[in-house]
C-alpha positions as CSV (number, residue, x, y, z in Angstrom):
1,M,98.0,81.0,85.0
2,K,97.8,79.6,88.5
3,E,94.4,79.7,90.2
4,D,95.8,81.8,93.1
5,Y,97.7,84.1,90.8
6,F,96.2,87.2,92.3
7,K,95.6,85.9,95.8
8,I,96.4,88.2,98.7
9,K,95.6,85.7,101.4
10,D,96.0,87.0,104.9
11,K,97.3,90.3,103.7
12,V,96.1,93.1,106.0
13,I,94.8,96.0,104.0
14,I,93.7,99.4,105.4
15,I,90.9,101.1,103.5
16,T,89.9,104.7,104.3
17,G,86.5,106.0,103.4
18,A,85.5,102.3,103.5
19,G,81.8,103.1,104.0
20,G,81.5,104.9,100.7
21,L,80.4,103.5,97.3
22,L,83.9,102.7,96.1
23,G,85.3,101.8,99.5
24,K,82.8,99.0,99.9
25,E,83.8,97.6,96.6
26,H,87.5,97.7,97.5
27,A,86.7,95.8,100.7
28,K,84.6,93.1,99.0
29,I,87.3,92.3,96.4
30,I,90.0,92.2,99.0
31,A,87.9,89.7,101.0
32,L,87.1,87.6,98.0
33,F,90.8,87.1,97.3
34,G,91.6,86.2,100.9
35,G,92.8,89.5,102.3
36,I,91.8,91.1,105.6
37,P,90.1,94.4,105.0
38,I,90.5,97.0,107.8
39,L,87.7,99.5,107.4
40,L,88.1,103.1,108.4
41,D,85.3,105.7,108.1
42,K,83.6,108.4,110.1
43,D,80.3,106.6,109.7
44,E,80.6,103.8,112.3
45,N,77.4,102.1,111.4
46,S,78.2,101.7,107.7
47,V,81.6,100.1,108.2
48,Q,80.4,97.9,111.1
49,L,77.6,96.5,109.0
50,L,80.1,96.0,106.1
51,S,82.6,94.2,108.3
52,E,79.9,91.8,109.5
53,K,78.7,91.2,105.9
54,I,82.2,90.5,104.7
55,H,82.8,88.0,107.5
56,E,79.4,86.3,106.7
57,I,79.8,86.1,102.9
58,Y,83.6,85.6,102.5
59,N,84.5,84.0,105.8
60,V,87.5,86.3,106.4
61,E,88.3,88.6,109.2
62,S,87.5,92.2,109.0
63,I,87.7,95.0,111.5
64,A,85.8,98.4,111.4
65,F,87.0,101.6,113.0
66,K,85.1,104.9,113.4
67,V,87.9,107.3,112.7
68,D,88.6,110.8,111.5
69,I,91.6,110.4,109.3
70,T,92.6,114.1,109.7
71,D,93.2,113.4,113.4
72,E,96.8,112.1,113.7
73,K,96.2,110.7,117.2
74,Q,93.2,108.6,116.0
75,I,95.3,107.2,113.2
76,Q,98.1,106.3,115.7
77,E,95.5,104.5,117.9
78,V,94.2,102.5,114.9
79,L,97.7,101.6,114.0
80,E,98.5,100.2,117.4
81,K,95.3,98.2,117.5
82,V,96.0,96.6,114.1
83,K,99.6,95.9,115.0
84,K,98.6,94.3,118.2
85,K,96.2,91.9,116.5
86,Y,97.9,91.2,113.2
87,K,101.6,92.2,113.8
88,K,101.7,93.8,110.4
89,I,100.1,95.9,107.6
90,D,100.5,94.9,104.0
91,G,98.6,97.6,102.1
92,L,96.8,100.9,102.2
93,I,94.1,102.3,100.0
94,N,93.8,106.1,100.5
95,N,90.2,106.3,99.3
96,A,88.5,108.9,101.6
97,A,87.5,112.2,100.0
98,N,84.8,114.8,100.1
99,N,82.7,114.6,97.0
100,P,79.4,116.4,97.2
101,K,76.9,115.5,94.5
102,I,76.0,118.4,92.3
103,E,72.7,117.2,91.1
104,K,71.5,116.5,94.6
105,D,73.1,119.2,96.8
106,K,73.6,122.4,94.9
107,S,74.5,124.3,98.0
108,N,77.8,122.5,98.2
109,F,79.0,123.7,94.8
110,L,80.1,127.3,95.0
111,R,81.5,129.4,92.2
112,L,85.1,130.3,92.4
113,E,84.4,134.0,92.9
114,N,82.2,133.2,96.0
115,F,84.0,130.0,97.1
116,D,83.9,129.5,100.9
117,L,87.5,129.0,102.2
118,N,86.1,126.8,105.0
119,V,84.9,124.3,102.3
120,W,88.4,124.5,100.6
121,R,90.2,123.8,103.9
122,E,87.9,120.9,104.7
123,D,88.3,119.3,101.3
124,I,92.0,119.7,101.4
125,N,92.1,118.4,105.0
126,V,90.1,115.2,104.3
127,S,91.6,114.2,101.0
128,L,95.1,115.4,101.0
129,T,96.1,115.8,104.7
130,G,94.2,112.6,105.6
131,S,96.0,110.7,102.9
132,L,99.3,112.1,104.1
133,I,98.7,111.1,107.7
134,C,97.6,107.6,106.8
135,S,100.6,107.2,104.5
136,K,102.9,108.5,107.3
137,Y,101.8,105.9,109.8
138,F,100.5,102.9,107.8
139,G,103.0,103.4,105.0
140,N,105.9,103.4,107.5
141,E,104.5,100.1,109.0
142,I,104.3,98.6,105.5
143,S,108.0,99.5,105.0
144,K,108.9,97.2,107.9
145,N,107.7,94.1,106.1
146,P,110.3,91.8,104.6
147,K,108.5,92.0,101.2
148,G,107.2,95.6,101.5
149,G,103.7,96.2,100.2
150,S,101.4,98.4,98.2
151,I,99.8,101.8,98.7
152,I,97.0,102.8,96.3
153,N,95.8,106.4,96.1
154,V,92.4,107.1,94.6
155,S,92.5,110.2,92.4
156,S,90.0,110.8,89.6
157,D,89.7,111.4,85.9
158,L,89.4,115.0,87.1
159,G,92.9,114.6,88.5
160,I,94.0,114.5,84.8
161,I,91.5,116.8,83.1
162,S,89.6,119.8,84.4
163,P,85.9,119.5,85.1
164,D,83.7,120.3,82.1
165,Q,81.4,122.9,83.7
166,R,79.1,122.7,80.7
167,L,77.8,119.4,82.2
168,Y,76.1,121.4,85.0
169,K,74.9,124.3,83.0
170,R,71.1,125.2,83.1
171,K,69.5,127.3,80.4
172,D,67.3,129.2,82.8
173,I,70.1,130.4,85.1
174,P,72.4,133.4,84.4
175,N,76.1,132.7,83.8
176,D,77.2,134.1,87.2
177,K,74.7,131.9,89.0
178,Q,75.5,128.6,87.2
179,I,76.3,125.6,89.3
180,V,79.9,124.4,89.0
181,K,82.2,121.6,90.2
182,P,84.2,123.3,92.9
183,V,87.9,124.2,92.6
184,S,88.9,122.1,95.6
185,Y,87.9,118.8,94.0
186,S,90.2,119.3,91.1
187,V,93.1,120.6,93.2
188,V,92.7,117.6,95.6
189,K,92.7,115.0,92.9
190,F,95.7,116.6,91.2
191,G,97.4,116.7,94.6
192,I,96.8,113.0,95.1
193,I,98.8,112.3,92.0
194,G,101.7,114.4,93.4
195,L,101.5,112.5,96.7
196,T,101.7,109.2,94.7
197,K,104.8,110.2,92.9
198,Y,106.5,111.3,96.2
199,L,105.6,108.1,98.0
200,A,106.7,105.9,95.0
201,T,110.3,107.2,95.6
202,Y,110.3,107.3,99.4
203,W,110.6,103.7,100.5
204,P,111.9,101.9,97.3
205,E,114.6,100.1,99.2
206,C,111.8,98.6,101.4
207,N,109.9,97.5,98.3
208,V,106.9,99.8,99.2
209,R,105.2,100.6,95.9
210,C,102.7,103.5,95.5
211,N,100.4,103.9,92.5
212,A,97.2,105.8,91.8
213,I,94.0,105.0,90.0
214,C,92.0,107.7,88.3
215,P,88.5,106.4,88.1
216,G,85.7,107.9,86.1
217,G,82.2,108.5,87.3
218,I,80.0,105.6,88.6
219,K,76.4,105.3,87.5
220,N,74.4,106.1,90.7
221,N,71.0,107.5,90.0
222,Q,72.2,110.7,88.5
223,D,69.9,113.2,86.9
224,P,69.0,111.9,83.4
225,D,70.1,115.2,81.6
226,F,73.4,115.1,83.3
227,L,73.8,111.4,82.5
228,R,73.1,112.0,78.9
229,E,75.6,114.9,78.7
230,V,78.5,113.1,80.5
231,T,78.2,109.8,78.6
232,N,78.4,111.8,75.3
233,R,81.9,112.7,76.5
234,I,83.0,109.2,77.2
235,P,84.2,107.0,74.2
236,L,82.6,103.9,75.7
237,G,79.3,105.8,76.0
238,R,78.5,105.1,79.7
239,L,79.6,105.6,83.3
240,A,81.2,102.8,85.2
241,N,79.4,100.1,87.2
242,E,80.4,100.2,90.8
243,D,82.4,96.9,90.6
244,E,84.5,97.7,87.5
245,Y,87.5,99.0,89.5
246,Q,87.9,95.9,91.6
247,S,90.1,93.9,89.2
248,T,92.6,96.8,89.0
249,I,92.6,97.2,92.8
250,I,93.4,93.5,93.4
251,W,96.1,93.5,90.8
252,M,97.8,96.5,92.3
253,L,97.7,95.0,95.8
254,S,99.0,91.6,94.7
255,E,102.6,90.7,93.9
256,R,101.6,90.3,90.2
257,S,102.1,94.1,90.0
258,S,105.5,93.9,91.6
259,Y,107.1,96.2,89.0
260,L,104.3,98.8,89.1
261,N,105.4,101.9,91.0
262,G,104.6,105.6,90.6
263,S,102.0,104.8,87.9
264,I,98.8,106.8,87.4
265,I,96.2,104.5,85.9
266,S,93.1,106.0,84.2
267,I,90.0,103.8,84.3
268,D,87.5,106.2,82.8
269,G,86.0,104.6,79.6
270,G,88.4,106.6,77.6
271,R,87.2,110.0,78.7
272,T,90.7,111.5,79.3
273,S,91.7,110.3,75.8
274,W,89.7,113.0,74.1
């Protein structure tokens, strides 16, 4: 295998939700392999600091934009700025999503019978509509490249299986008061898979490939009781480390995955195998 087998040198890759836990890891691996990560997030400070860190550590260019991906005009503006500087876009990672933490913010997790439709609309808007808008503009730009490019959608293991609500159950709370993973999260992650299939067949003549990853949970200071319960449901017996999705991301962006299209790749320690 050549040393540069998975190199994506000088490829311009858009990352949405780049300031989040996974978004930062996507950006780091892209920079390590010579790519140019373009960081999009509503949190300007987080992506600006990440951009500076990437340039310092990896000696590659990186640009950060404060942007609401549900605002079509803002995405158009980012597109024009990136085109003006780099003349192209080679890849897109639709990573942004609402994902409230049950163990830390119980108020965000409403039972179906009481579910706030405003929460539903916001979750759908950020994850599905935002991914659609980014694919509409950035994907179209990718289709203009002589060799096409790659779109990666970030779904979840909960885009394949339903949430196991027993993970959140508390003995001292009545059934109708129990905390649950909200319906919008599952619907969004299933929807991302549908969007992936659609995009995989939309620009094939332009060699634009679209695939999805379905990552499992990442160990991130979860409640010990929850951690024990969830790891018992994973064949490998643990949650992921935050950098364990990087190798799959770089493979999917590189030309080494040139025949991968419309695939839904589970990276969940085997959880969806049971």
